[in-house]
C-alpha positions as CSV (number, residue, x, y, z in Angstrom):
1,M,16.0,-11.6,-42.3
2,G,13.4,-12.9,-39.9
3,S,11.4,-10.5,-37.7
4,G,11.6,-12.5,-34.5
5,N,13.7,-11.7,-31.4
6,T,17.5,-11.9,-31.8
7,G,20.2,-12.4,-29.2
8,N,19.2,-11.5,-25.7
9,A,16.5,-8.9,-26.7
10,P,13.5,-9.3,-24.5
11,P,10.2,-10.1,-26.1
12,P,7.8,-7.2,-26.7
13,A,5.5,-6.4,-23.9
14,D,2.1,-7.9,-24.4
15,L,-1.0,-8.0,-22.2
16,D,-2.2,-11.5,-23.3
17,E,1.3,-12.9,-22.8
18,L,1.7,-11.4,-19.4
19,R,-1.6,-12.9,-18.3
20,R,-0.6,-16.3,-19.8
21,E,2.7,-16.2,-17.8
22,L,0.9,-15.4,-14.6
23,H,-1.6,-18.2,-15.1
24,E,1.2,-20.6,-15.9
25,A,2.8,-19.7,-12.6
26,A,-0.4,-20.2,-10.7
27,G,-0.3,-22.4,-7.5
28,P,-3.9,-23.5,-6.9
29,E,-2.8,-25.2,-3.7
30,R,-1.9,-21.8,-2.2
31,V,-5.3,-20.2,-3.0
32,P,-7.2,-21.3,0.1
33,E,-4.5,-19.9,2.4
34,L,-4.5,-16.6,0.4
35,Q,-8.3,-16.4,0.6
36,R,-8.1,-16.7,4.4
37,F,-5.2,-14.3,4.7
38,F,-6.8,-11.6,2.6
39,K,-10.3,-12.1,4.1
40,T,-12.1,-12.8,0.8
41,G,-15.1,-14.4,2.4
42,P,-18.5,-12.6,3.0
43,G,-18.0,-9.5,5.1
44,G,-14.2,-9.6,4.8
45,Y,-12.2,-6.6,3.6
46,G,-11.2,-8.6,0.5
47,E,-14.6,-10.1,-0.2
48,G,-14.8,-11.7,-3.6
49,D,-11.2,-11.2,-4.5
50,V,-9.8,-13.8,-6.9
51,F,-6.3,-15.3,-6.5
52,L,-4.2,-17.5,-8.8
53,G,-1.7,-18.4,-6.1
54,V,1.3,-16.8,-7.9
55,R,4.1,-16.0,-5.5
56,V,4.9,-12.2,-5.2
57,P,8.5,-12.5,-6.5
58,T,7.2,-14.3,-9.6
59,V,4.6,-11.5,-10.2
60,R,7.4,-9.0,-10.0
61,V,9.5,-10.9,-12.5
62,V,6.6,-11.2,-15.0
63,A,5.8,-7.5,-14.5
64,R,9.3,-6.4,-15.2
65,R,9.4,-8.6,-18.3
66,H,6.4,-6.5,-19.6
67,A,7.4,-3.2,-18.2
68,G,6.9,-1.6,-21.6
69,L,3.2,-2.4,-21.7
70,N,1.2,0.7,-22.9
71,L,-0.8,2.5,-20.3
72,E,-4.1,1.5,-21.8
73,D,-3.2,-2.2,-21.3
74,V,-1.8,-1.5,-17.9
75,T,-5.2,0.1,-17.0
76,K,-7.0,-3.0,-18.2
77,L,-4.7,-5.1,-16.1
78,L,-5.3,-2.9,-13.0
79,R,-9.1,-3.3,-13.5
80,S,-8.8,-7.1,-13.5
81,P,-10.7,-9.2,-10.9
82,V,-7.5,-11.2,-10.4
83,H,-5.4,-10.0,-7.5
84,E,-2.0,-10.9,-9.0
85,E,-2.9,-9.1,-12.3
86,R,-3.7,-5.9,-10.4
87,L,-0.4,-6.4,-8.4
88,A,1.5,-6.8,-11.7
89,A,-0.1,-3.6,-13.1
90,L,1.0,-1.6,-10.0
91,V,4.5,-3.0,-10.2
92,I,4.7,-1.8,-13.8
93,L,3.3,1.6,-12.9
94,V,5.7,2.1,-10.0
95,G,8.7,1.1,-12.1
96,R,7.6,3.4,-14.9
97,Y,6.9,6.3,-12.6
98,G,10.5,6.1,-11.3
99,R,11.9,6.3,-14.9
100,A,9.4,8.8,-16.3
101,D,9.7,12.5,-17.1
102,E,7.3,14.9,-15.5
103,R,4.6,14.7,-18.2
104,E,4.5,10.9,-18.0
105,R,4.5,11.0,-14.2
106,Q,1.4,13.2,-14.2
107,R,-0.3,10.7,-16.5
108,I,0.5,7.8,-14.2
109,F,-0.6,9.8,-11.1
110,R,-3.9,10.6,-12.7
111,L,-4.4,7.1,-13.8
112,Y,-3.7,5.8,-10.3
113,L,-6.1,8.2,-8.6
114,A,-8.8,7.4,-11.2
115,N,-8.5,3.7,-10.3
116,T,-8.2,3.6,-6.6
117,A,-11.2,1.3,-6.5
118,H,-8.9,-1.3,-8.0
119,V,-6.0,-0.7,-5.6
120,N,-8.2,-2.7,-3.2
121,G,-5.8,-4.6,-0.9
122,W,-3.4,-3.6,1.7
123,D,-0.5,-5.1,-0.2
124,L,-1.6,-3.3,-3.4
125,V,-1.7,0.0,-1.5
126,D,1.6,-0.6,0.2
127,V,3.5,-1.5,-3.0
128,S,2.3,1.6,-4.8
129,A,1.1,4.6,-2.7
130,L,4.5,5.6,-1.4
131,H,6.0,5.7,-4.9
132,I,3.2,7.2,-7.0
133,V,1.1,9.4,-4.7
134,G,3.9,10.1,-2.2
135,G,6.3,10.6,-5.1
136,H,4.0,13.0,-6.8
137,F,3.6,15.2,-3.8
138,L,7.2,15.0,-2.5
139,D,8.2,18.3,-4.1
140,R,4.7,19.9,-3.8
141,R,3.6,21.6,-0.7
142,G,0.7,23.4,0.8
143,A,-2.6,23.3,-1.0
144,E,-1.5,20.7,-3.5
145,R,-1.2,18.1,-0.8
146,R,-4.9,18.6,0.3
147,V,-5.6,15.6,-2.0
148,L,-4.3,13.6,0.9
149,E,-6.9,15.0,3.3
150,R,-9.6,14.2,0.8
151,L,-8.3,10.6,0.6
152,A,-8.0,10.4,4.4
153,S,-11.7,11.3,4.8
154,S,-12.9,9.0,2.0
155,P,-15.5,6.3,2.7
156,S,-13.0,3.8,1.0
157,V,-10.7,2.1,3.5
158,W,-8.2,1.8,0.6
159,E,-8.1,5.5,-0.2
160,R,-7.6,6.2,3.5
161,R,-4.7,3.8,3.6
162,I,-3.3,5.3,0.4
163,A,-3.3,8.7,2.1
164,I,-1.3,7.7,5.2
165,M,1.0,5.3,3.2
166,A,1.8,8.1,0.7
167,T,3.4,10.0,3.6
168,F,6.2,7.4,3.8
169,A,7.8,9.3,0.9
170,F,7.8,12.5,3.0
171,I,9.1,10.7,6.0
172,R,12.1,9.3,4.1
173,A,12.8,12.9,3.0
174,G,12.7,14.2,6.6
175,Q,9.2,15.8,6.2
176,Y,6.9,14.7,9.1
177,D,4.1,17.2,9.3
178,D,1.7,15.5,6.9
179,T,2.1,12.2,8.7
180,L,1.4,13.8,12.1
181,R,-1.6,15.7,10.7
182,L,-3.2,12.6,9.2
183,A,-2.4,10.7,12.5
184,R,-4.6,13.3,14.2
185,V,-7.4,12.7,11.7
186,L,-7.5,8.9,11.6
187,P,-7.5,7.7,15.2
188,D,-11.3,7.4,15.1
189,D,-11.2,5.3,12.0
190,E,-13.1,2.0,12.5
191,Q,-10.8,-0.1,10.5
192,D,-7.8,-2.0,12.0
193,L,-6.1,-1.7,8.6
194,I,-5.9,2.0,9.2
195,H,-4.8,1.8,12.8
196,K,-1.9,-0.4,11.8
197,A,-0.8,1.8,8.9
198,V,-0.9,5.0,11.0
199,G,1.0,3.3,13.8
200,W,3.6,2.0,11.3
201,M,4.1,5.5,9.8
202,L,4.4,7.1,13.3
203,R,7.0,4.4,14.1
204,E,8.9,5.4,11.0
205,V,8.9,9.1,12.1
206,G,10.2,8.0,15.5
207,K,13.1,6.1,13.9
208,R,14.3,9.4,12.5
209,D,13.1,11.8,15.3
210,E,12.3,10.0,18.5
211,E,11.8,13.2,20.5
212,L,9.2,14.4,18.0
213,L,7.3,11.1,18.1
214,V,7.4,10.9,21.9
215,G,6.1,14.4,22.2
216,F,3.3,13.7,19.7
217,L,2.3,10.5,21.6
218,Q,2.3,12.2,25.0
219,Q,-0.3,14.6,23.5
220,H,-2.4,12.1,21.6
221,A,-1.9,8.6,23.0
222,G,-5.2,8.8,24.8
223,D,-7.1,9.3,21.6
224,M,-5.5,6.4,19.8
225,P,-6.8,2.9,19.3
226,R,-4.6,0.4,21.2
227,T,-3.3,-1.2,18.0
228,M,-2.2,2.1,16.5
229,L,-0.4,3.1,19.7
230,R,1.3,-0.3,20.0
231,Y,2.6,-0.1,16.5
232,A,3.8,3.5,17.0
233,V,5.8,2.8,20.2
234,E,7.4,-0.5,19.1
235,C,10.9,0.8,18.6
236,L,11.0,3.0,21.7
237,D,12.9,2.0,24.9
238,A,10.8,-0.3,27.1
239,P,10.2,2.3,29.9
240,V,9.0,4.9,27.5
241,R,6.9,2.3,25.6
242,A,5.3,1.2,28.8
243,E,4.5,4.8,29.9
244,L,2.9,5.7,26.6
245,M,0.9,2.5,26.5
246,A,-0.4,3.1,30.0
247,A,-1.5,6.6,28.9
248,G,-3.3,5.2,25.9
249,R,-7.0,4.6,25.9
250,R,-8.1,1.0,25.8
251,R,-10.5,0.5,23.0
252,T,-11.4,-2.4,20.8
253,A,-10.6,-2.2,17.1
254,T,-13.1,-3.7,14.6
255,V,-10.9,-6.6,13.8
256,G,-13.9,-8.8,13.1
257,V,-14.9,-6.5,10.3
258,C,-11.5,-6.0,8.6
259,G,-9.2,-8.8,9.8
260,P,-5.6,-8.5,10.7
261,G,-4.6,-6.3,7.8
262,H,-0.9,-5.5,7.5
263,N,0.7,-7.9,10.0
264,R,4.3,-9.0,10.5
265,R,4.3,-12.1,8.3
266,S,4.5,-11.9,4.6
267,P,1.4,-12.9,2.6
268,P,1.5,-16.6,1.7
269,S,2.1,-15.8,-2.0
270,A,5.4,-14.2,-1.0
271,R,6.8,-17.4,0.5
């Protein structure tokens, strides 16, 4: 009897094969748009990042096909200079975290924190921080969550975004304190990517507890960058929104440094 695959059994997970599939799905014609969108030029937040032009749904399909990749190879993939390879690694880690026992989850969490330098794009943070960092701390309280404060005070914009995006897991579970605490810490952040992420998480709090959000903003709107406040009030009724925006302090975010960050349209590779 042959040793090859039979029936509908999936092929074994293989790092070289995963990379080959991504390169086969590359769309070079999309690369210039991706480079502009993710600010890969000199001084941009994504300076030097490399794109193949693979669409995000295709990256996810390839990653799922190789979900059984061992963690050593996933780490190699996460440390790749190619954006889509890092995205595939994170998709694999998120999927595995959701299926893992506690011991394996600890391994994935530690791997993630040890490699935040490679989770270096807002899309990479947003696809993973909620599930891995937020998931890890969801049932942990108090001192254990101080890791989030360390990340929020990091010189790395990506670690700061990881901190606030991780709290989405808590928000979904009806826990809002950590989001509000970090929202008090991050208004002075110079990066528009952080302003948008904080505003987004505050908006999510407001969807679940509008009174809490409005009370928080009545206290802190004057300390917030305009973009952060605008994102936070977006789902409130127009009169309340106008009142809070009027109370906000007008200040200019450093858009020229970090670009538009997480905006309303999908990245070109998703389309």
